[in-house]
PDB file as gemmi writes it, atoms N, CA and C in Angstrom:
CRYST1    1.000    1.000    1.000  90.00  90.00  90.00 P 1                      
ATOM      1  N   UNK A   1     130.778 -72.133 -68.013  1.00  0.00           N  
ATOM      2  CA  UNK A   1     130.972 -72.298 -66.868  1.00  0.00           C  
ATOM      3  C   UNK A   1     133.013 -73.278 -66.784  1.00  0.00           C  
ATOM      4  N   UNK A   2     133.225 -72.892 -65.499  1.00  0.00           N  
ATOM      5  CA  UNK A   2     134.319 -73.464 -65.613  1.00  0.00           C  
ATOM      6  C   UNK A   2     134.383 -74.144 -64.399  1.00  0.00           C  
ATOM      7  N   UNK A   3     134.544 -75.172 -64.049  1.00  0.00           N  
ATOM      8  CA  UNK A   3     134.721 -76.027 -62.703  1.00  0.00           C  
ATOM      9  C   UNK A   3     136.377 -76.891 -62.506  1.00  0.00           C  
ATOM     10  N   UNK A   4     137.111 -76.818 -61.394  1.00  0.00           N  
ATOM     11  CA  UNK A   4     138.591 -77.357 -61.080  1.00  0.00           C  
ATOM     12  C   UNK A   4     138.128 -77.457 -59.570  1.00  0.00           C  
ATOM     13  N   UNK A   5     138.470 -78.756 -59.445  1.00  0.00           N  
ATOM     14  CA  UNK A   5     138.951 -79.677 -57.922  1.00  0.00           C  
ATOM     15  C   UNK A   5     140.479 -78.905 -57.542  1.00  0.00           C  
ATOM     16  N   UNK A   6     139.668 -78.730 -56.293  1.00  0.00           N  
ATOM     17  CA  UNK A   6     141.254 -78.368 -55.575  1.00  0.00           C  
ATOM     18  C   UNK A   6     141.705 -79.312 -54.283  1.00  0.00           C  
ATOM     19  N   UNK A   7     142.658 -79.816 -53.710  1.00  0.00           N  
ATOM     20  CA  UNK A   7     143.053 -80.441 -52.931  1.00  0.00           C  
ATOM     21  C   UNK A   7     143.719 -79.210 -51.807  1.00  0.00           C  
ATOM     22  N   UNK A   8     143.149 -79.447 -50.856  1.00  0.00           N  
ATOM     23  CA  UNK A   8     143.516 -78.292 -49.678  1.00  0.00           C  
ATOM     24  C   UNK A   8     143.446 -79.170 -48.481  1.00  0.00           C  
ATOM     25  N   UNK A   9     143.958 -80.417 -48.573  1.00  0.00           N  
ATOM     26  CA  UNK A   9     144.655 -81.069 -47.168  1.00  0.00           C  
ATOM     27  C   UNK A   9     145.240 -80.153 -46.307  1.00  0.00           C  
ATOM     28  N   UNK A  10     145.466 -80.450 -45.338  1.00  0.00           N  
ATOM     29  CA  UNK A  10     145.981 -79.700 -44.008  1.00  0.00           C  
ATOM     30  C   UNK A  10     146.498 -80.620 -43.148  1.00  0.00           C  
ATOM     31  N   UNK A  11     147.474 -80.230 -42.237  1.00  0.00           N  
ATOM     32  CA  UNK A  11     148.218 -80.744 -41.336  1.00  0.00           C  
ATOM     33  C   UNK A  11     147.596 -80.014 -40.002  1.00  0.00           C  
ATOM     34  N   UNK A  12     147.460 -80.316 -38.912  1.00  0.00           N  
ATOM     35  CA  UNK A  12     147.036 -79.055 -37.866  1.00  0.00           C  
ATOM     36  C   UNK A  12     148.257 -79.463 -36.777  1.00  0.00           C  
ATOM     37  N   UNK A  13     148.691 -78.498 -36.554  1.00  0.00           N  
ATOM     38  CA  UNK A  13     149.750 -78.912 -35.501  1.00  0.00           C  
ATOM     39  C   UNK A  13     149.486 -79.669 -34.143  1.00  0.00           C  
ATOM     40  N   UNK A  14     148.212 -79.704 -33.630  1.00  0.00           N  
ATOM     41  CA  UNK A  14     148.040 -80.407 -32.550  1.00  0.00           C  
ATOM     42  C   UNK A  14     146.178 -80.182 -32.531  1.00  0.00           C  
ATOM     43  N   UNK A  15     145.648 -81.346 -31.482  1.00  0.00           N  
ATOM     44  CA  UNK A  15     144.239 -81.459 -31.497  1.00  0.00           C  
ATOM     45  C   UNK A  15     143.151 -80.027 -31.240  1.00  0.00           C  
ATOM     46  N   UNK A  16     143.745 -79.350 -30.560  1.00  0.00           N  
ATOM     47  CA  UNK A  16     143.213 -78.099 -30.143  1.00  0.00           C  
ATOM     48  C   UNK A  16     143.581 -76.807 -31.557  1.00  0.00           C  
ATOM     49  N   UNK A  17     144.159 -77.190 -32.507  1.00  0.00           N  
ATOM     50  CA  UNK A  17     144.369 -76.035 -33.711  1.00  0.00           C  
ATOM     51  C   UNK A  17     142.644 -76.933 -34.195  1.00  0.00           C  
ATOM     52  N   UNK A  18     142.759 -78.208 -34.236  1.00  0.00           N  
ATOM     53  CA  UNK A  18     142.008 -78.825 -35.614  1.00  0.00           C  
ATOM     54  C   UNK A  18     140.446 -78.993 -34.769  1.00  0.00           C  
ATOM     55  N   UNK A  19     140.452 -78.634 -33.707  1.00  0.00           N  
ATOM     56  CA  UNK A  19     139.214 -78.435 -32.414  1.00  0.00           C  
ATOM     57  C   UNK A  19     138.382 -77.125 -32.656  1.00  0.00           C  
ATOM     58  N   UNK A  20     139.181 -76.009 -33.070  1.00  0.00           N  
ATOM     59  CA  UNK A  20     139.305 -74.600 -33.328  1.00  0.00           C  
ATOM     60  C   UNK A  20     138.268 -74.813 -34.833  1.00  0.00           C  
ATOM     61  N   UNK A  21     139.498 -75.257 -36.013  1.00  0.00           N  
ATOM     62  CA  UNK A  21     138.891 -75.253 -37.220  1.00  0.00           C  
ATOM     63  C   UNK A  21     137.201 -75.931 -37.018  1.00  0.00           C  
ATOM     64  N   UNK A  22     136.930 -76.825 -36.531  1.00  0.00           N  
ATOM     65  CA  UNK A  22     135.804 -77.434 -36.249  1.00  0.00           C  
ATOM     66  C   UNK A  22     134.813 -76.713 -36.123  1.00  0.00           C  
ATOM     67  N   UNK A  23     135.018 -76.225 -34.812  1.00  0.00           N  
ATOM     68  CA  UNK A  23     134.224 -75.248 -33.979  1.00  0.00           C  
ATOM     69  C   UNK A  23     133.910 -73.565 -35.026  1.00  0.00           C  
ATOM     70  N   UNK A  24     134.825 -73.582 -35.879  1.00  0.00           N  
ATOM     71  CA  UNK A  24     134.496 -71.949 -36.872  1.00  0.00           C  
ATOM     72  C   UNK A  24     135.756 -71.946 -37.819  1.00  0.00           C  
ATOM     73  N   UNK A  25     135.132 -72.249 -38.799  1.00  0.00           N  
ATOM     74  CA  UNK A  25     134.045 -72.377 -39.507  1.00  0.00           C  
ATOM     75  C   UNK A  25     132.794 -73.694 -39.763  1.00  0.00           C  
ATOM     76  N   UNK A  26     133.261 -74.641 -39.521  1.00  0.00           N  
ATOM     77  CA  UNK A  26     132.804 -76.086 -40.002  1.00  0.00           C  
ATOM     78  C   UNK A  26     131.577 -75.807 -39.116  1.00  0.00           C  
ATOM     79  N   UNK A  27     131.142 -75.508 -37.993  1.00  0.00           N  
ATOM     80  CA  UNK A  27     129.964 -76.371 -37.466  1.00  0.00           C  
ATOM     81  C   UNK A  27     129.130 -74.954 -36.464  1.00  0.00           C  
ATOM     82  N   UNK A  28     129.628 -73.548 -36.808  1.00  0.00           N  
ATOM     83  CA  UNK A  28     129.024 -72.637 -36.308  1.00  0.00           C  
ATOM     84  C   UNK A  28     128.094 -72.481 -36.735  1.00  0.00           C  
ATOM     85  N   UNK A  29     127.548 -72.452 -38.480  1.00  0.00           N  
ATOM     86  CA  UNK A  29     125.929 -71.758 -38.881  1.00  0.00           C  
ATOM     87  C   UNK A  29     125.346 -73.758 -38.795  1.00  0.00           C  
ATOM     88  N   UNK A  30     125.613 -74.929 -39.125  1.00  0.00           N  
ATOM     89  CA  UNK A  30     124.541 -75.708 -38.470  1.00  0.00           C  
ATOM     90  C   UNK A  30     124.176 -75.756 -36.899  1.00  0.00           C  
ATOM     91  N   UNK A  31     124.829 -75.421 -36.153  1.00  0.00           N  
ATOM     92  CA  UNK A  31     124.558 -75.790 -34.936  1.00  0.00           C  
ATOM     93  C   UNK A  31     123.328 -74.447 -35.040  1.00  0.00           C  
ATOM     94  N   UNK A  32     123.509 -73.760 -35.181  1.00  0.00           N  
ATOM     95  CA  UNK A  32     122.147 -72.364 -35.112  1.00  0.00           C  
ATOM     96  C   UNK A  32     120.970 -73.257 -35.291  1.00  0.00           C  
ATOM     97  N   UNK A  33     120.725 -74.398 -36.264  1.00  0.00           N  
ATOM     98  CA  UNK A  33     119.350 -74.778 -36.771  1.00  0.00           C  
ATOM     99  C   UNK A  33     119.634 -76.113 -36.224  1.00  0.00           C  
ATOM    100  N   UNK A  34     119.863 -76.132 -35.116  1.00  0.00           N  
ATOM    101  CA  UNK A  34     119.575 -77.201 -34.207  1.00  0.00           C  
ATOM    102  C   UNK A  34     119.443 -76.584 -33.419  1.00  0.00           C  
ATOM    103  N   UNK A  35     118.038 -77.935 -31.889  1.00  0.00           N  
ATOM    104  CA  UNK A  35     117.574 -77.458 -30.736  1.00  0.00           C  
ATOM    105  C   UNK A  35     118.635 -77.223 -29.940  1.00  0.00           C  
ATOM    106  N   UNK A  36     118.828 -76.314 -29.081  1.00  0.00           N  
ATOM    107  CA  UNK A  36     119.338 -75.799 -27.793  1.00  0.00           C  
ATOM    108  C   UNK A  36     119.901 -77.146 -27.160  1.00  0.00           C  
ATOM    109  N   UNK A  37     119.105 -78.238 -27.088  1.00  0.00           N  
ATOM    110  CA  UNK A  37     119.476 -79.132 -25.992  1.00  0.00           C  
ATOM    111  C   UNK A  37     120.483 -80.236 -26.893  1.00  0.00           C  
ATOM    112  N   UNK A  38     120.506 -79.893 -28.119  1.00  0.00           N  
ATOM    113  CA  UNK A  38     121.144 -81.463 -28.911  1.00  0.00           C  
ATOM    114  C   UNK A  38     122.689 -80.660 -29.814  1.00  0.00           C  
ATOM    115  N   UNK A  39     122.943 -78.711 -29.059  1.00  0.00           N  
ATOM    116  CA  UNK A  39     124.182 -78.531 -30.002  1.00  0.00           C  
ATOM    117  C   UNK A  39     125.283 -79.013 -29.094  1.00  0.00           C  
ATOM    118  N   UNK A  40     125.478 -79.058 -27.904  1.00  0.00           N  
ATOM    119  CA  UNK A  40     126.486 -80.065 -27.560  1.00  0.00           C  
ATOM    120  C   UNK A  40     126.618 -80.941 -27.411  1.00  0.00           C  
ATOM    121  N   UNK A  41     125.606 -82.136 -27.714  1.00  0.00           N  
ATOM    122  CA  UNK A  41     126.248 -83.457 -27.933  1.00  0.00           C  
ATOM    123  C   UNK A  41     126.488 -84.090 -28.894  1.00  0.00           C  
ATOM    124  N   UNK A  42     125.946 -83.267 -30.037  1.00  0.00           N  
ATOM    125  CA  UNK A  42     126.259 -83.359 -31.490  1.00  0.00           C  
ATOM    126  C   UNK A  42     127.561 -82.566 -31.825  1.00  0.00           C  
ATOM    127  N   UNK A  43     128.172 -81.385 -31.407  1.00  0.00           N  
ATOM    128  CA  UNK A  43     129.316 -80.661 -31.453  1.00  0.00           C  
ATOM    129  C   UNK A  43     130.439 -81.709 -30.584  1.00  0.00           C  
ATOM    130  N   UNK A  44     130.262 -82.340 -29.816  1.00  0.00           N  
ATOM    131  CA  UNK A  44     131.262 -83.406 -28.969  1.00  0.00           C  
ATOM    132  C   UNK A  44     131.252 -84.170 -29.604  1.00  0.00           C  
ATOM    133  N   UNK A  45     130.445 -85.135 -30.483  1.00  0.00           N  
ATOM    134  CA  UNK A  45     130.599 -86.105 -31.337  1.00  0.00           C  
ATOM    135  C   UNK A  45     131.135 -86.204 -32.594  1.00  0.00           C  
ATOM    136  N   UNK A  46     130.717 -84.897 -33.168  1.00  0.00           N  
ATOM    137  CA  UNK A  46     131.715 -84.527 -34.441  1.00  0.00           C  
ATOM    138  C   UNK A  46     133.177 -83.969 -34.030  1.00  0.00           C  
ATOM    139  N   UNK A  47     133.402 -83.737 -32.977  1.00  0.00           N  
ATOM    140  CA  UNK A  47     134.851 -83.595 -32.197  1.00  0.00           C  
ATOM    141  C   UNK A  47     135.560 -84.978 -32.435  1.00  0.00           C  
ATOM    142  N   UNK A  48     134.507 -85.880 -31.091  1.00  0.00           N  
ATOM    143  CA  UNK A  48     135.809 -86.879 -31.076  1.00  0.00           C  
ATOM    144  C   UNK A  48     135.873 -87.354 -32.183  1.00  0.00           C  
ATOM    145  N   UNK A  49     134.793 -87.564 -33.108  1.00  0.00           N  
ATOM    146  CA  UNK A  49     135.337 -88.777 -34.257  1.00  0.00           C  
ATOM    147  C   UNK A  49     136.612 -87.436 -35.142  1.00  0.00           C  
ATOM    148  N   UNK A  50     136.269 -86.594 -35.372  1.00  0.00           N  
ATOM    149  CA  UNK A  50     137.284 -85.818 -36.009  1.00  0.00           C  
ATOM    150  C   UNK A  50     138.896 -85.830 -35.513  1.00  0.00           C  
ATOM    151  N   UNK A  51     138.834 -86.457 -34.170  1.00  0.00           N  
ATOM    152  CA  UNK A  51     140.313 -86.766 -33.564  1.00  0.00           C  
ATOM    153  C   UNK A  51     140.511 -87.884 -34.256  1.00  0.00           C  
ATOM    154  N   UNK A  52     139.426 -88.959 -33.678  1.00  0.00           N  
ATOM    155  CA  UNK A  52     140.150 -90.188 -33.926  1.00  0.00           C  
ATOM    156  C   UNK A  52     140.022 -90.477 -35.236  1.00  0.00           C  
ATOM    157  N   UNK A  53     139.373 -89.818 -36.354  1.00  0.00           N  
ATOM    158  CA  UNK A  53     139.758 -89.956 -37.865  1.00  0.00           C  
ATOM    159  C   UNK A  53     141.074 -89.023 -38.109  1.00  0.00           C  
ATOM    160  N   UNK A  54     141.857 -88.028 -37.593  1.00  0.00           N  
ATOM    161  CA  UNK A  54     142.889 -87.285 -38.274  1.00  0.00           C  
ATOM    162  C   UNK A  54     144.197 -87.207 -37.020  1.00  0.00           C  
ATOM    163  N   UNK A  55     144.084 -87.883 -36.457  1.00  0.00           N  
ATOM    164  CA  UNK A  55     145.393 -87.725 -35.451  1.00  0.00           C  
ATOM    165  C   UNK A  55     146.487 -88.912 -35.604  1.00  0.00           C  
ATOM    166  N   UNK A  56     147.424 -88.188 -36.060  1.00  0.00           N  
ATOM    167  CA  UNK A  56     148.926 -89.157 -36.286  1.00  0.00           C  
ATOM    168  C   UNK A  56     149.601 -89.365 -34.952  1.00  0.00           C  
ATOM    169  N   UNK A  57     150.754 -90.213 -35.255  1.00  0.00           N  
ATOM    170  CA  UNK A  57     151.397 -90.760 -34.145  1.00  0.00           C  
ATOM    171  C   UNK A  57     152.416 -89.407 -33.746  1.00  0.00           C  
ATOM    172  N   UNK A  58     152.517 -88.525 -34.391  1.00  0.00           N  
ATOM    173  CA  UNK A  58     153.319 -87.441 -33.976  1.00  0.00           C  
ATOM    174  C   UNK A  58     152.260 -86.303 -32.857  1.00  0.00           C  
ATOM    175  N   UNK A  59     151.260 -86.395 -32.736  1.00  0.00           N  
ATOM    176  CA  UNK A  59     150.178 -85.663 -32.267  1.00  0.00           C  
ATOM    177  C   UNK A  59     149.401 -84.435 -32.782  1.00  0.00           C  
ATOM    178  N   UNK A  60     150.022 -84.756 -34.608  1.00  0.00           N  
ATOM    179  CA  UNK A  60     149.452 -83.938 -35.401  1.00  0.00           C  
ATOM    180  C   UNK A  60     148.017 -84.133 -35.749  1.00  0.00           C  
ATOM    181  N   UNK A  61     147.275 -83.491 -36.410  1.00  0.00           N  
ATOM    182  CA  UNK A  61     145.991 -84.122 -37.437  1.00  0.00           C  
ATOM    183  C   UNK A  61     145.978 -83.566 -38.677  1.00  0.00           C  
ATOM    184  N   UNK A  62     145.652 -84.702 -39.409  1.00  0.00           N  
ATOM    185  CA  UNK A  62     145.646 -84.677 -41.100  1.00  0.00           C  
ATOM    186  C   UNK A  62     144.342 -84.638 -41.051  1.00  0.00           C  
ATOM    187  N   UNK A  63     143.822 -83.331 -41.671  1.00  0.00           N  
ATOM    188  CA  UNK A  63     142.271 -83.298 -42.782  1.00  0.00           C  
ATOM    189  C   UNK A  63     142.726 -83.747 -44.200  1.00  0.00           C  
ATOM    190  N   UNK A  64     141.921 -84.337 -44.586  1.00  0.00           N  
ATOM    191  CA  UNK A  64     141.920 -84.592 -46.065  1.00  0.00           C  
ATOM    192  C   UNK A  64     140.554 -83.612 -46.461  1.00  0.00           C  
ATOM    193  N   UNK A  65     140.594 -82.628 -47.613  1.00  0.00           N  
ATOM    194  CA  UNK A  65     139.842 -81.429 -47.359  1.00  0.00           C  
ATOM    195  C   UNK A  65     140.326 -81.355 -48.818  1.00  0.00           C  
ATOM    196  N   UNK A  66     138.534 -81.508 -49.587  1.00  0.00           N  
ATOM    197  CA  UNK A  66     138.304 -81.265 -51.225  1.00  0.00           C  
ATOM    198  C   UNK A  66     137.867 -80.193 -51.032  1.00  0.00           C  
ATOM    199  N   UNK A  67     137.918 -79.263 -52.348  1.00  0.00           N  
ATOM    200  CA  UNK A  67     137.321 -78.283 -52.445  1.00  0.00           C  
ATOM    201  C   UNK A  67     136.482 -78.287 -54.420  1.00  0.00           C  
ATOM    202  N   UNK A  68     135.604 -77.995 -54.536  1.00  0.00           N  
ATOM    203  CA  UNK A  68     134.763 -77.857 -55.603  1.00  0.00           C  
ATOM    204  C   UNK A  68     135.128 -76.256 -56.310  1.00  0.00           C  
ATOM    205  N   UNK A  69     135.434 -75.652 -57.010  1.00  0.00           N  
ATOM    206  CA  UNK A  69     135.411 -73.922 -57.307  1.00  0.00           C  
ATOM    207  C   UNK A  69     134.635 -73.937 -58.251  1.00  0.00           C  
ATOM    208  N   UNK A  70     133.492 -73.178 -58.445  1.00  0.00           N  
ATOM    209  CA  UNK A  70     132.884 -73.249 -59.633  1.00  0.00           C  
ATOM    210  C   UNK A  70     133.011 -71.751 -60.731  1.00  0.00           C  
ATOM    211  N   UNK A  71     133.119 -71.539 -61.531  1.00  0.00           N  
ATOM    212  CA  UNK A  71     132.643 -69.875 -61.832  1.00  0.00           C  
ATOM    213  C   UNK A  71     132.052 -69.747 -63.219  1.00  0.00           C  
ATOM    214  N   UNK A  72     130.945 -69.277 -62.863  1.00  0.00           N  
ATOM    215  CA  UNK A  72     129.825 -69.223 -63.873  1.00  0.00           C  
ATOM    216  C   UNK A  72     129.845 -67.766 -64.377  1.00  0.00           C  
ATOM    217  N   UNK A  73     129.248 -66.982 -65.523  1.00  0.00           N  
ATOM    218  CA  UNK A  73     128.987 -66.038 -65.949  1.00  0.00           C  
ATOM    219  C   UNK A  73     127.934 -66.293 -66.591  1.00  0.00           C  
ATOM    220  N   UNK A  74     126.597 -65.479 -66.389  1.00  0.00           N  
ATOM    221  CA  UNK A  74     125.762 -64.981 -67.247  1.00  0.00           C  
ATOM    222  C   UNK A  74     125.864 -64.520 -68.652  1.00  0.00           C  
TER     223      UNK A  74                                                      
END                                                                             
Protein backbone atom coordinates (compact mmCIF):
# COMPACT_ATOMS: atom_id res chain seq x y z
CA UNK A 1 0.00 0.00 0.00
CA UNK A 2 1.18 3.50 -0.80
CA UNK A 3 -0.08 6.57 1.06
CA UNK A 4 0.79 10.04 -0.12
CA UNK A 5 -0.34 13.42 1.13
CA UNK A 6 -1.05 16.19 -1.34
CA UNK A 7 -1.35 19.93 -0.81
CA UNK A 8 -4.17 21.11 -3.05
CA UNK A 9 -4.63 24.64 -1.65
CA UNK A 10 -6.17 27.05 -4.10
CA UNK A 11 -7.14 30.64 -4.64
CA UNK A 12 -10.55 31.39 -6.09
CA UNK A 13 -10.78 34.66 -8.03
CA UNK A 14 -13.78 35.74 -5.96
CA UNK A 15 -16.68 34.65 -3.77
CA UNK A 16 -18.83 33.47 -6.68
CA UNK A 17 -16.17 31.04 -7.93
CA UNK A 18 -15.69 29.66 -4.43
CA UNK A 19 -19.46 29.30 -3.95
CA UNK A 20 -19.73 27.32 -7.21
CA UNK A 21 -17.00 24.98 -5.91
CA UNK A 22 -18.85 24.55 -2.59
CA UNK A 23 -22.10 23.79 -4.39
CA UNK A 24 -20.53 21.35 -6.85
CA UNK A 25 -18.80 19.00 -6.00
CA UNK A 26 -18.58 19.67 -2.27
CA UNK A 27 -22.22 19.70 -1.16
CA UNK A 28 -24.14 18.05 -4.00
CA UNK A 29 -24.00 14.51 -2.59
CA UNK A 30 -24.51 15.55 1.02
CA UNK A 31 -27.58 17.66 0.37
CA UNK A 32 -29.47 14.75 -1.15
CA UNK A 33 -29.36 13.01 2.24
CA UNK A 34 -30.94 15.89 4.13
CA UNK A 35 -34.67 16.48 4.43
CA UNK A 36 -35.87 18.94 1.77
CA UNK A 37 -36.63 21.66 4.32
CA UNK A 38 -33.08 21.54 5.75
CA UNK A 39 -31.11 21.68 2.48
CA UNK A 40 -31.22 25.42 1.77
CA UNK A 41 -30.50 26.51 5.37
CA UNK A 42 -27.58 24.07 5.61
CA UNK A 43 -26.16 25.13 2.23
CA UNK A 44 -26.48 28.81 3.11
CA UNK A 45 -24.76 28.28 6.46
CA UNK A 46 -21.85 26.43 4.83
CA UNK A 47 -21.45 29.10 2.13
CA UNK A 48 -21.51 31.94 4.68
CA UNK A 49 -18.91 30.25 6.87
CA UNK A 50 -16.69 29.48 3.87
CA UNK A 51 -16.77 33.13 2.82
CA UNK A 52 -15.94 34.25 6.37
CA UNK A 53 -13.02 31.83 6.61
CA UNK A 54 -11.53 32.22 3.13
CA UNK A 55 -12.04 35.82 1.98
CA UNK A 56 -8.83 37.79 1.45
CA UNK A 57 -8.38 41.59 1.48
CA UNK A 58 -8.16 41.65 -2.33
CA UNK A 59 -11.53 39.85 -2.72
CA UNK A 60 -10.08 36.44 -3.61
CA UNK A 61 -10.82 33.39 -1.49
CA UNK A 62 -8.04 31.10 -0.27
CA UNK A 63 -9.01 27.54 0.62
CA UNK A 64 -6.62 25.22 2.40
CA UNK A 65 -7.25 21.77 1.02
CA UNK A 66 -5.35 18.59 1.80
CA UNK A 67 -5.78 15.23 0.12
CA UNK A 68 -4.70 11.78 1.15
CA UNK A 69 -4.00 9.55 -1.85
CA UNK A 70 -4.07 5.79 -1.29
CA UNK A 71 -2.96 3.06 -3.65
CA UNK A 72 -3.58 -0.53 -2.65
CA UNK A 73 -3.27 -3.72 -4.64
CA UNK A 74 -4.54 -7.17 -3.83
